[in-house]
C-alpha positions as CSV (number, residue, x, y, z in Angstrom):
1,M,5.3,26.7,5.7
2,H,4.3,23.3,4.2
3,K,-0.4,22.4,3.3
4,I,-1.8,19.4,3.2
5,N,-4.7,18.0,2.9
6,L,-6.1,15.5,5.5
7,N,-8.6,13.4,6.0
8,N,-10.6,12.5,9.2
9,V,-13.3,10.0,10.0
10,V,-15.1,11.3,13.6
11,W,-17.9,9.0,15.3
12,K,-19.1,8.5,18.3
13,E,-18.5,6.3,20.6
14,G,-20.7,5.7,24.1
15,N,-20.7,9.6,25.3
16,T,-17.3,9.9,23.6
17,Y,-16.0,11.6,20.0
18,V,-13.4,10.4,18.1
19,A,-11.3,11.7,15.2
20,W,-9.3,9.3,13.0
21,N,-6.6,10.7,10.7
22,L,-6.4,8.7,7.2
23,N,-3.4,9.6,6.7
24,T,-1.4,8.6,9.2
25,N,-3.8,6.4,11.6
26,V,-3.3,9.2,14.0
27,S,-6.4,9.5,16.4
28,S,-7.9,11.5,19.5
29,F,-11.4,11.9,21.4
30,G,-13.4,14.1,22.8
31,E,-16.6,15.1,25.1
32,S,-18.1,16.7,20.9
33,K,-17.5,17.0,17.3
34,K,-15.5,20.0,17.7
35,E,-13.5,18.5,20.4
36,A,-12.5,15.9,18.9
37,L,-11.2,17.8,15.8
38,A,-10.2,20.2,17.9
39,S,-7.5,17.0,20.1
40,L,-6.8,15.5,16.9
41,Q,-5.5,18.9,15.3
42,E,-2.8,18.9,18.0
43,A,-1.8,15.4,18.8
44,L,-1.4,15.8,14.2
45,E,0.7,19.0,15.3
46,L,2.8,16.8,17.5
47,H,3.0,14.0,15.1
48,L,4.1,15.7,11.3
49,D,6.6,17.4,13.7
50,D,8.6,13.8,13.7
51,V,7.3,12.3,10.2
52,P,9.1,14.1,7.0
53,I,5.6,15.2,4.2
54,S,7.2,12.6,1.8
55,K,5.7,9.6,4.7
56,I,2.0,10.7,4.6
57,Q,0.2,8.3,3.4
58,K,-2.1,10.2,0.2
59,V,-6.1,9.3,0.3
60,E,-7.8,10.5,-1.9
61,R,-11.7,9.9,-2.1
62,P,-12.2,8.3,1.1
63,V,-15.6,6.7,0.6
64,L,-17.5,4.9,3.7
65,E,-18.6,1.9,1.8
66,R,-21.2,-0.7,5.0
67,V,-20.3,-4.6,5.2
68,I,-22.2,-7.6,5.9
69,F,-20.3,-9.1,8.1
70,K,-21.7,-12.5,9.3
71,H,-19.9,-14.5,11.9
72,A,-20.5,-18.0,14.4
């Protein structure tokens, strides 16, 4: 069994929490942060059954950066 460090982001959209994995682009959701992460864990387990470890994108030191965007 391999251990893989994965980076996840969690945010709230309305009444729902969204959890997104930066390494695989797999996401899930739940009514709480804990539930969203548990759902993401399950989705990742299913996803990684079909994906070789060599195909998992390495993401090192992710930083959230705010960008001000202007549009017409």
